C-alpha positions in Angstrom: 120.1 110.4 55.2 118.3 107.2 54.1 121.1 105.2 55.7 120.6 107.0 59.0 116.8 106.3 58.8 117.4 102.6 58.0 119.9 102.4 60.9 117.4 104.0 63.3 114.7 101.6 62.3 117.1 98.7 62.7 118.1 99.8 66.1 114.5 100.4 67.0 113.6 96.8 66.0 116.6 95.3 67.8 116.3 97.3 71.0 113.2 95.5 72.4 114.9 92.1 71.8 118.2 93.2 73.3 116.4 94.6 76.4 114.5 91.4 76.8 117.7 89.4 76.8 119.3 91.8 79.3 116.3 91.5 81.6 116.5 87.7 81.5 120.1 88.0 82.6 119.1 90.4 85.4 116.5 88.0 86.7 119.1 85.2 86.9 121.6 87.6 88.6 118.9 88.8 91.0 118.1 85.2 92.0 121.7 84.5 92.7 122.5 87.8 94.5 121.5 89.0 97.9 122.2 92.7 97.1 119.5 95.3 96.7 119.1 97.5 93.7 121.4 100.4 94.2 124.7 101.9 93.0 125.9 103.7 90.0 124.1 101.5 87.6 120.7 102.3 89.1 120.1 105.3 86.8 121.0 103.4 83.7 118.8 100.5 84.7 115.9 102.8 85.4 116.2 104.4 81.9 116.3 100.9 80.4 113.2 99.9 82.4 111.4 103.1 81.4 112.1 102.4 77.7 110.9 98.8 78.2 107.6 100.0 79.5 106.9 103.2 77.7 108.9 102.5 74.5 107.6 98.9 74.6 104.0 100.2 74.8 104.5 102.4 71.7 106.1 99.5 69.8 103.2 97.2 70.8 100.7 99.8 69.6 102.5 100.0 66.3 102.6 96.2 65.9 98.9 96.0 66.9 98.0 98.6 64.2 99.7 96.4 61.6 97.8 93.2 62.3 94.5 94.2 63.8 91.7 95.9 61.9 88.6 96.0 63.9 86.3 94.1 66.3 85.0 90.6 65.5 81.9 91.9 63.8 83.8 94.1 61.3 84.6 92.7 57.8 88.3 93.4 57.2 90.5 93.3 54.2 92.8 90.4 55.2 95.3 91.3 52.6 96.1 94.5 54.4 95.1 93.7 58.0 95.1 89.9 58.8 93.3 89.8 62.2 90.6 91.4 64.3 91.3 93.1 67.7 92.7 90.6 70.3 90.9 92.7 73.0 87.3 93.8 72.4 87.2 97.5 72.2 83.9 97.6 74.2 85.6 96.2 77.2 89.1 97.6 76.6 88.8 99.9 79.6 88.6 97.0 82.0 91.8 95.7 80.6 93.6 99.0 80.2 93.0 100.6 83.7 94.4 97.6 85.8 97.3 97.3 83.4 98.2 101.0 83.8 97.9 100.7 87.6 100.1 97.6 87.7 102.8 99.5 85.7 102.6 102.4 88.2 102.8 100.0 91.1 105.9 98.3 89.5 107.8 101.6 89.3 106.7 102.7 92.8 107.9 99.4 94.1 111.2 100.0 92.3 112.0 103.1 94.4 114.1 102.6 97.5 111.7 104.7 99.5 109.9 103.0 102.3 106.1 102.8 102.2 103.5 102.0 104.9 103.0 98.2 105.2 99.5 98.2 103.7 100.6 100.4 100.8 103.4 98.0 100.1 101.2 94.9 100.1 98.7 96.8 97.9 101.6 97.5 95.4 102.4 93.8 95.4 98.8 93.0 94.7 98.6 95.3 91.7 101.9 93.9 90.4 100.3 90.4 90.7 97.3 91.7 88.7 99.7 92.9 86.0 101.5 89.6 85.9 98.2 87.8 85.5 97.1 90.1 82.7 100.5 89.6 81.0 100.1 85.8 81.1 96.5 85.9 79.8 97.5 88.4 77.1 100.3 86.1 75.9 98.0 83.1 75.8 95.5 85.1 73.8 98.3 85.9 71.3 99.6 82.4 71.1 97.1 81.4 68.3 99.1 83.6 65.8 102.6 83.4 67.2 104.0 82.6 63.8 103.5 86.3 62.8 106.5 88.5 63.3 104.3 91.4 64.6 102.7 89.1 67.2 106.2 88.2 68.5 106.7 91.9 69.1 103.4 92.0 71.0 104.8 89.2 73.2 107.9 91.1 74.2 106.0 93.7 76.3 104.3 91.3 78.7 107.5 89.2 78.9 109.5 92.2 80.0 106.8 93.2 82.5 107.0 89.7 84.1 110.8 89.9 84.2 110.8 93.3 85.8 108.1 92.2 88.3 110.3 89.3 89.4 113.3 91.5 89.8 111.6 94.2 91.8 109.6 91.9 94.0 112.9 90.3 95.0 114.6 93.6 95.8 111.5 95.0 97.6 111.3 91.9 99.9 115.1 92.2 100.4 114.6 95.8 101.7 112.0 94.6 104.2 114.4 91.9 105.3 117.0 94.6 106.0 114.8 96.5 108.3 113.3 94.6 111.3 113.1 97.4 113.8 109.3 97.7 113.5 107.2 94.7 114.4 104.4 95.6 112.1 106.9 96.0 109.3 108.5 92.7 110.2 105.0 91.1 110.1 104.3 92.5 106.7 107.7 91.2 105.5 106.8 87.7 106.6 103.4 88.2 105.0 105.0 89.1 101.7 106.7 85.7 101.7 103.2 84.1 101.7 101.3 84.6 98.5 98.1 84.1 100.4 98.2 87.5 102.1 98.6 89.4 98.9 95.9 87.4 97.2 93.5 88.1 100.1 94.1 91.8 99.4 93.4 91.2 95.7 89.7 90.5 96.5 88.8 94.0 97.7 91.1 95.7 95.2 89.4 93.8 92.3 86.0 94.6 93.8 86.7 98.3 94.0 88.0 98.3 90.4 84.9 96.6 89.1 82.6 99.1 90.9 84.6 102.1 89.6 84.6 100.7 86.0 80.9 99.9 86.3 80.3 103.7 86.5 81.8 103.9 83.0 79.5 101.3 81.6 81.7 98.2 82.0 80.1 94.9 83.0 81.2 92.9 86.0 82.5 90.1 83.7 84.0 92.6 81.3 87.6 91.3 81.8 86.5 87.9 80.5 84.5 89.3 77.6 87.4 91.5 76.7 89.2 88.3 75.5 86.3 86.1 74.4 84.3 88.7 72.5 86.9 88.5 69.8 87.8 86.6 66.7 91.0 84.9 65.4 92.7 84.5 68.8 93.1 81.8 71.5 90.1 82.7 73.7 88.0 84.0 70.9 84.3 82.9 70.9 83.0 84.8 67.9 82.9 84.0 64.2 83.7 87.1 62.1 81.9 88.0 58.9 83.5 87.0 55.6 86.6 89.1 54.7 86.3 91.9 52.2 87.2 91.0 48.6 90.8 92.0 48.3 91.7 90.5 44.9 91.1 93.8 43.2 90.2 93.1 39.6 89.8 96.8 39.2 92.1 99.6 40.2 89.2 101.5 41.6 88.3 98.5 43.7 91.6 98.4 45.5 91.7 102.2 45.6 88.5 102.1 47.7 90.5 100.2 50.4 92.6 103.3 51.1 92.4 105.6 54.1 88.8 106.4 54.8 89.4 110.1 55.1 90.7 110.1 51.5 88.7 107.5 49.6 85.4 108.1 51.4 83.7 104.7 51.4 79.9 104.9 51.3 78.7 101.3 51.5 79.6 97.7 51.5 78.7 96.1 48.2 79.0 92.6 46.7 80.9 91.3 43.8 80.6 87.6 42.9 78.9 87.0 46.3 81.8 88.6 48.3 81.6 91.9 50.1 83.7 94.8 48.8 84.3 98.4 49.9 82.5 100.8 47.6 83.0 104.5 47.1 81.7 107.0 44.5 84.8 106.6 42.3 84.2 102.8 42.0 80.5 103.4 41.3 81.4 105.9 38.5 83.9 103.6 37.0 81.5 100.7 37.0 78.7 102.8 35.6 81.0 104.0 32.8 81.9 100.4 31.9 78.2 99.4 31.9 77.4 102.3 29.6 80.2 101.4 27.1 79.1 97.7 27.2 75.6 98.8 26.2 76.5 101.4 23.6 79.6 100.0 22.1 80.2 96.3 23.0 83.1 95.8 20.6 85.0 98.8 22.1 84.2 97.5 25.6 85.6 94.0 24.8 88.9 95.7 23.6 89.1 97.9 26.7 88.4 94.9 29.0 91.0 92.7 27.2 93.6 95.5 27.5 92.9 96.0 31.2 92.9 92.3 32.0 96.3 92.1 30.4 98.0 95.1 32.1 95.7 96.6 34.8 94.9 93.5 36.9 98.5 92.4 37.4 99.3 95.9 38.5 96.5 96.0 40.9 97.8 92.9 42.7 100.7 95.0 44.0 98.4 97.5 45.8 98.3 95.8 49.2 98.5 98.7 51.7 96.1 101.5 52.6 98.8 104.1 51.5 99.2 102.6 48.0 95.4 102.4 47.7 95.0 106.0 48.6 97.7 107.0 46.1 95.9 105.0 43.3 92.6 106.7 44.3 94.2 110.1 43.8 95.9 109.0 40.5 92.6 107.7 39.2 90.8 111.1 39.8 91.4 112.3 36.1 89.9 109.1 34.8 87.0 109.5 37.2 86.3 112.9 35.8 86.5 111.6 32.3 84.1 108.7 33.1 81.7 111.3 34.6 81.9 113.5 31.5 81.0 110.5 29.3 78.2 109.5 31.5 76.6 113.0 31.6 77.1 113.2 27.8 75.6 109.9 26.6 73.2 108.9 29.4 69.9 110.6 30.1 69.9 109.6 33.8 73.6 109.3 34.7 73.1 109.6 38.5 70.5 106.8 38.5 73.0 104.6 36.7 75.8 105.6 39.2 73.8 105.2 42.3 72.5 101.7 41.5 76.0 100.3 41.2 76.6 97.6 43.9 73.5 98.7 45.7 71.6 95.4 45.2 71.9 93.4 47.3 74.1 95.8 49.3 73.7 97.0 52.9 74.7 100.6 53.5 77.2 101.1 56.3 76.2 103.0 59.4 
C-alpha cells in the first residue's frame, strides 16, 4: 500500500510536467499543420486539456498553500511558510473572475460548433485576457523561481498559453473553411487582425469593472492585486518582521500548529522578535518563572537539561502538523505545570496572564 501511495504521488507530480511537454509539441505540430482539431484523438486530447486546467488548478492551489501564508501585513513563520500571498486577497475577485471566464472561453472555442460572429470575437477577447493574466502572473512569480513549488505554479499559466495558441489556430482555421456568409468571412478576416479583438476588449473590461465594483472592488483592483503584496516581483509593500521560529521551547514551536488546535491568543515578543503565544506557552513560562523564584538551583538544572536535549529536538518541528502533535503531547506537562502553579502561587492566573503581554499587542 505505501508503494502504491508513493507511486500515485510520483505520477501526480510528473503528470503536469509531461502534459506541458506534450502541449509544447502540439503547438509546434499545430503551427506546421493545416488540419483542424478532429478525429479519434479529440476525446483523448480533451481529457488531457481538462486535466491541465482543472487538475492544474488543484495542483496550483496545493503548491500555493505550501509557500504562501497571508497578505503582506501578516507576520508569518518563514520556517513553515516562506512567502506572503502573490495576489492580495482583498482584490483576488478581480483576478479570479476574468481568469475563470477566460478558461470557459477557451473550452467553448475548442468545440467545433459554430457561433455567431460577435460571440466568436468575444471569446477571442476573453482568451486574450487570460493570456495577459497568465503572463503577468508568471512575471509576478519570477522573483522566487528558484523554489520548486513556484515552478509548479508556473506550469498552469504556461499550459493556458499553449492551449490558447492551439485553439486560436484551429478556430481561425474553421472560419477559413466556411466563406459562405459575408459577415462570417468579414469576422474571419477581423480575427487575423489583433486590433479588432482589442477594440472589443475595451467594453468587455469596462463591463467587468462595473460588475466587480458592485462587489466592493476598486477600478484599479487588478493592479493592486499584484502590487499590494510582499516578496514578489510587483510587490510594493514591506511586510512585518517574521515570527520567531527558532523555537527555544517546545511550547513555543507547538504554538505554531493549526490554529483550531493550539488556539493562539496573542502575538508576544521574545528578545525583541514577535512569537505566537497560546495559553500552553503562558503556563509553561509562568511555571519556569515560579521555579526560578522559589528554587533557583533546581531551575538551573532543569534549564541545563532542556538546553541539552529539548532545544535540538525542537529544531525538527518545522511544520504545522508536527507543531500540533507536540502541542497535544505537551498537554500532560501543561496540566502538571498548572497544578504546581495553583499549589505554590497565591495568584497563579495573574502570573499566567502577564506572560508575554508586555509589550505585546493582542491579535484581533
